[in-house]
C-alpha positions as CSV (number, residue, x, y, z in Angstrom):
1,X,9.6,-89.9,-48.5
2,X,13.0,-90.1,-46.8
3,X,14.9,-89.5,-50.0
4,X,13.0,-86.3,-50.7
5,X,13.5,-85.0,-47.2
6,X,17.3,-85.8,-47.5
7,X,17.5,-84.0,-50.8
8,X,15.7,-80.8,-49.6
9,X,17.9,-80.9,-46.5
10,X,21.1,-80.8,-48.6
11,X,19.6,-78.1,-50.9
12,X,19.0,-75.9,-47.9
13,X,22.5,-76.6,-46.5
14,X,24.5,-75.6,-49.5
15,X,24.7,-72.0,-51.0
16,X,26.1,-73.3,-54.3
17,X,24.3,-76.0,-56.3
18,X,25.5,-77.3,-59.7
19,X,23.1,-79.4,-61.7
20,X,24.4,-81.9,-64.3
21,X,22.6,-84.3,-66.8
22,X,23.7,-86.9,-69.3
23,X,25.7,-86.6,-72.5
24,X,23.9,-86.4,-75.8
25,X,20.8,-85.0,-73.9
26,X,17.2,-85.4,-74.9
27,X,14.3,-83.1,-73.8
28,X,13.9,-84.9,-70.5
29,X,17.6,-84.5,-69.6
30,X,17.5,-80.8,-70.4
31,X,14.0,-80.3,-69.1
32,X,14.6,-81.9,-65.7
33,X,17.9,-80.1,-65.3
34,X,16.5,-76.6,-66.3
35,X,13.2,-77.2,-64.5
36,X,14.9,-78.1,-61.2
37,X,17.3,-75.1,-61.5
38,X,14.4,-72.7,-62.1
39,X,12.5,-74.0,-59.1
40,X,15.5,-73.7,-56.9
41,X,16.4,-70.2,-58.1
42,X,12.9,-68.9,-57.4
43,X,12.7,-70.7,-54.0
44,X,16.2,-69.7,-52.8
45,X,17.1,-66.5,-54.6
46,X,20.2,-66.0,-52.4
47,X,21.8,-69.3,-53.6
48,X,24.1,-69.8,-56.6
49,X,22.4,-72.3,-58.9
50,X,24.1,-73.4,-62.1
51,X,23.4,-75.9,-64.9
52,X,26.4,-77.4,-66.8
53,X,27.0,-79.6,-69.8
54,X,27.6,-79.2,-73.5
55,X,25.4,-76.5,-75.0
56,X,22.8,-77.9,-77.4
57,X,21.5,-75.2,-79.7
58,X,18.4,-77.2,-80.7
59,X,17.3,-77.2,-77.1
60,X,18.2,-73.6,-76.3
61,X,14.4,-72.8,-76.2
62,X,14.2,-75.0,-73.1
63,X,17.3,-73.5,-71.4
64,X,21.0,-72.7,-71.8
65,X,24.0,-73.9,-69.8
66,X,26.2,-71.8,-67.5
67,X,30.0,-71.3,-67.4
68,X,31.3,-72.7,-64.1
69,X,34.9,-72.6,-62.9
70,X,36.4,-75.8,-61.4
71,X,37.0,-73.9,-58.2
72,X,33.2,-73.4,-57.9
73,X,32.8,-77.1,-57.0
74,X,34.6,-76.6,-53.7
75,X,31.9,-76.5,-51.1
76,X,29.2,-77.2,-53.6
77,X,26.3,-79.6,-53.8
78,X,26.1,-81.5,-57.1
79,X,22.8,-82.9,-58.4
80,X,22.6,-85.2,-61.5
81,X,19.3,-85.7,-63.2
82,X,18.2,-88.3,-65.7
83,X,21.5,-90.2,-65.8
84,X,21.5,-93.9,-65.1
85,X,25.3,-94.4,-64.8
86,X,28.2,-92.2,-63.9
87,X,30.2,-92.6,-67.1
88,X,27.3,-90.9,-69.0
89,X,27.3,-87.8,-66.9
90,X,28.1,-84.7,-69.0
91,X,31.0,-82.6,-67.5
92,X,33.3,-84.9,-65.7
93,X,33.7,-82.5,-62.7
94,X,30.5,-83.9,-61.2
95,X,32.5,-85.7,-58.5
96,X,34.4,-82.6,-57.4
97,X,31.6,-81.3,-55.1
98,X,31.1,-81.9,-51.4
99,X,27.9,-84.0,-51.9
100,X,26.4,-85.8,-54.9
101,X,22.7,-86.5,-55.5
102,X,21.2,-88.7,-58.2
103,X,17.6,-88.1,-59.4
104,X,16.6,-90.5,-62.1
105,X,13.9,-92.7,-63.6
106,X,16.0,-95.4,-65.2
107,X,16.6,-98.8,-63.6
108,X,19.2,-98.3,-60.9
109,X,21.6,-100.9,-62.2
110,X,24.7,-98.7,-61.6
111,X,24.2,-96.7,-58.3
112,X,26.2,-93.6,-57.6
113,X,26.0,-90.6,-55.4
114,X,25.6,-90.0,-51.7
115,X,21.8,-89.7,-52.0
116,X,19.8,-91.5,-54.7
117,X,16.2,-91.0,-55.6
118,X,15.4,-93.4,-58.4
119,X,11.9,-94.3,-59.5
120,X,11.8,-96.4,-62.7
121,X,8.0,-96.4,-62.7
122,X,8.0,-92.6,-63.5
123,X,7.5,-91.6,-67.1
124,X,10.5,-89.2,-66.9
125,X,12.9,-87.4,-64.7
126,X,10.9,-84.3,-65.4
127,X,7.9,-86.0,-63.8
128,X,10.1,-86.7,-60.7
129,X,11.2,-83.1,-60.5
130,X,7.6,-82.0,-60.5
131,X,6.9,-84.6,-57.8
132,X,9.7,-83.1,-55.7
133,X,8.2,-79.7,-56.1
134,X,4.7,-80.9,-55.3
135,X,5.9,-82.7,-52.1
136,X,7.3,-79.5,-50.8
137,X,4.9,-77.1,-52.4
138,X,4.7,-74.9,-49.3
139,X,8.4,-74.3,-49.5
140,X,9.2,-74.4,-53.2
141,X,8.2,-72.0,-56.0
142,X,7.0,-73.2,-59.4
143,X,7.9,-70.9,-62.3
144,X,6.6,-70.7,-65.9
145,X,10.1,-71.5,-67.1
146,X,10.2,-74.6,-64.9
147,X,6.8,-75.6,-66.0
148,X,7.8,-75.3,-69.7
149,X,11.0,-77.2,-69.2
150,X,9.4,-80.1,-67.3
151,X,6.5,-80.3,-69.7
152,X,9.0,-80.5,-72.6
153,X,10.8,-83.3,-70.8
154,X,7.6,-85.3,-70.1
155,X,6.4,-85.2,-73.7
156,X,9.8,-86.0,-74.9
157,X,10.1,-89.2,-72.9
158,X,6.5,-90.2,-73.5
159,X,6.5,-89.5,-77.2
160,X,3.7,-86.9,-76.6
161,X,1.9,-89.4,-74.4
162,X,2.1,-92.3,-77.0
163,X,4.4,-94.6,-75.0
164,X,3.4,-97.1,-72.3
165,X,5.4,-95.0,-69.7
166,X,2.4,-92.6,-69.7
167,X,0.3,-93.1,-66.6
168,X,-2.7,-91.4,-65.1
169,X,-0.2,-89.6,-62.8
170,X,1.7,-88.4,-65.8
171,X,-1.4,-86.8,-67.2
172,X,-2.2,-85.1,-63.9
173,X,1.3,-83.7,-63.8
174,X,1.1,-82.5,-67.4
175,X,-2.2,-80.7,-66.5
176,X,-0.6,-79.1,-63.5
177,X,2.3,-77.9,-65.5
178,X,-0.1,-76.4,-68.1
179,X,-1.9,-74.6,-65.3
180,X,1.5,-73.3,-64.1
181,X,2.1,-71.7,-67.5
182,X,3.4,-74.4,-69.9
183,X,2.0,-73.8,-73.4
184,X,1.3,-77.4,-74.3
185,X,0.5,-76.7,-78.0
186,X,3.6,-74.6,-78.5
187,X,5.9,-77.0,-76.8
188,X,4.5,-80.0,-78.7
189,X,5.0,-78.1,-82.0
190,X,8.6,-77.3,-81.1
191,X,9.4,-81.0,-80.4
192,X,7.5,-82.1,-83.5
193,X,9.3,-79.9,-85.9
194,X,12.2,-81.2,-87.9
195,X,14.6,-79.7,-90.4
196,X,14.6,-80.4,-94.1
197,X,17.8,-82.6,-93.8
198,X,16.0,-84.6,-91.0
199,X,12.9,-85.0,-93.2
200,X,15.1,-86.4,-96.0
201,X,16.9,-88.7,-93.5
202,X,13.4,-89.9,-92.3
203,X,12.6,-90.9,-95.9
204,X,15.9,-92.7,-96.1
205,X,15.0,-94.6,-92.9
206,X,11.7,-95.8,-94.2
207,X,13.2,-96.7,-97.6
208,X,16.0,-98.7,-96.1
209,X,14.4,-100.3,-93.1
210,X,14.7,-104.1,-93.0
211,X,11.8,-105.9,-91.3
212,X,11.9,-109.6,-90.4
213,X,8.8,-111.9,-90.6
214,X,8.5,-111.7,-86.8
215,X,8.5,-107.9,-86.8
216,X,12.1,-106.9,-85.8
217,X,13.4,-104.0,-87.8
218,X,16.7,-102.3,-88.3
219,X,18.4,-99.6,-90.3
220,X,22.1,-98.7,-90.5
221,X,23.2,-95.0,-90.5
222,X,26.8,-94.9,-91.5
223,X,29.0,-91.8,-91.6
224,X,28.6,-91.7,-95.4
225,X,24.8,-91.6,-95.0
226,X,24.8,-88.9,-92.4
227,X,27.3,-86.8,-94.5
228,X,25.0,-87.2,-97.5
229,X,22.2,-85.4,-95.5
230,X,24.5,-83.0,-93.8
231,X,23.9,-84.4,-90.3
232,X,25.9,-85.6,-87.4
233,X,25.3,-88.5,-85.1
234,X,23.8,-86.1,-82.5
235,X,21.1,-85.1,-85.0
236,X,19.6,-88.6,-85.5
237,X,17.5,-88.7,-82.4
238,X,14.5,-87.4,-84.3
239,X,14.3,-90.5,-86.4
240,X,14.5,-93.1,-83.6
241,X,10.7,-93.5,-83.2
242,X,9.9,-93.7,-86.9
243,X,9.9,-97.5,-87.3
244,X,7.4,-97.8,-84.5
245,X,4.8,-96.2,-86.6
246,X,4.7,-99.2,-88.9
247,X,2.0,-101.7,-87.9
248,X,4.1,-104.8,-88.5
249,X,7.1,-103.6,-86.4
250,X,7.2,-104.7,-82.8
251,X,10.9,-103.9,-81.9
252,X,13.6,-102.2,-83.8
253,X,17.3,-101.1,-83.8
254,X,18.8,-98.0,-85.4
255,X,22.6,-98.4,-85.8
256,X,24.5,-95.1,-85.9
257,X,28.2,-95.2,-86.8
258,X,30.6,-93.6,-84.3
259,X,34.0,-92.0,-84.8
260,X,35.8,-95.2,-83.8
261,X,34.0,-97.1,-86.5
262,X,31.7,-98.9,-84.1
263,X,28.0,-98.4,-83.9
264,X,25.7,-96.9,-81.3
265,X,22.5,-98.9,-81.1
266,X,19.2,-97.3,-80.3
267,X,16.8,-100.0,-79.3
268,X,13.0,-99.5,-79.1
269,X,10.0,-101.8,-78.6
270,X,6.2,-101.9,-78.5
271,X,6.1,-104.9,-76.3
272,X,9.1,-107.2,-76.1
273,X,11.4,-106.4,-73.2
274,X,14.8,-105.3,-74.6
275,X,16.9,-103.8,-71.8
276,X,18.4,-107.2,-70.8
277,X,19.5,-107.6,-74.4
278,X,21.1,-104.1,-74.3
279,X,23.1,-105.0,-71.2
280,X,24.8,-107.8,-73.1
281,X,26.1,-105.2,-75.6
282,X,27.6,-102.5,-73.3
283,X,24.3,-100.8,-72.7
284,X,21.0,-100.8,-70.8
285,X,18.0,-98.7,-70.2
286,X,14.2,-99.1,-69.9
287,X,12.3,-102.3,-70.7
288,X,11.1,-100.7,-74.0
289,X,13.7,-98.1,-74.7
290,X,17.4,-98.9,-74.4
291,X,20.8,-98.2,-75.9
292,X,23.8,-100.4,-76.6
293,X,27.1,-100.4,-78.6
294,X,28.5,-102.9,-81.1
295,X,32.0,-102.9,-82.6
296,X,31.3,-104.2,-86.1
297,X,28.8,-105.7,-88.5
298,X,29.2,-109.2,-87.1
299,X,28.0,-108.0,-83.7
300,X,25.3,-106.1,-85.5
301,X,24.0,-109.3,-87.1
302,X,24.2,-111.0,-83.7
303,X,22.2,-108.4,-81.8
304,X,19.5,-108.4,-84.6
305,X,19.3,-112.2,-84.4
306,X,18.7,-112.0,-80.6
307,X,16.2,-109.1,-81.1
308,X,14.3,-111.2,-83.6
309,X,14.3,-114.1,-81.2
310,X,12.9,-111.9,-78.5
311,X,10.1,-110.7,-80.8
312,X,9.3,-114.3,-81.8
313,X,9.1,-115.3,-78.1
314,X,6.8,-112.3,-77.4
315,X,4.5,-113.3,-80.3
316,X,4.2,-116.7,-78.8
317,X,3.5,-115.3,-75.3
318,X,6.7,-116.7,-73.9
319,X,8.1,-113.4,-72.8
């Protein structure tokens, strides 16, 4: 593939490479970032390879971030993984390098970078990073650390292979990463574990979930609710998938209050396509997993009406 050849050419060209990912990272963002860095460090030990972004203690078992001076971007190659649009890139210095590469699996609605490799059919950006390694396996080195990080990213974005994004290729990649040293059981256990406050928030989600007759569900997590459980907005990702376990729920929204009083909307679906809806509310994403923002409860009601309509159309075979 021309994009892969171009990416490797730039990697070989630069002695300093800085790897970014998106804000509020999930396992795929961290996994693809750390996995790529580990592969490059092992393959090109004379190069300076750094990963940047906010340190997330709950993901430290996947990898930790580096301290990078702003001057380090002079003459550097910058690679951004798992980030659909530039405003979401963590660490705003990403544009300060000589060259910018985007590697992502989200729909390429907002292109950026000098080189872009985007495949929205891939389960995850971690699967793409393994594909990059595999394409140049004679030149690149896989490490146990990289295999662990990439496996963590894949199971994070596939819900441990429960989501439709899982393909036969995904399973083959997962198997290859296990053969390279990823401890599948241990990684799954780490991603499955939750704290006691999260367990109590999970109970709150089920207790307060509203479900329409069509199968559209929602729950609202205000600042007051989060403070009650001793959690912040960043700690709510573990409950996003919970409504999908209910048989009657086809699509759902979790509204999480932000500092400005508005709400972040985490949209998920088991069939109805929701990313176009998300785009109408300052968001976007995958057909079955998207995010959006609403300013108030009136917009909240409107987005739920539209989500309910989408589910009804899907039930009738109109979507």
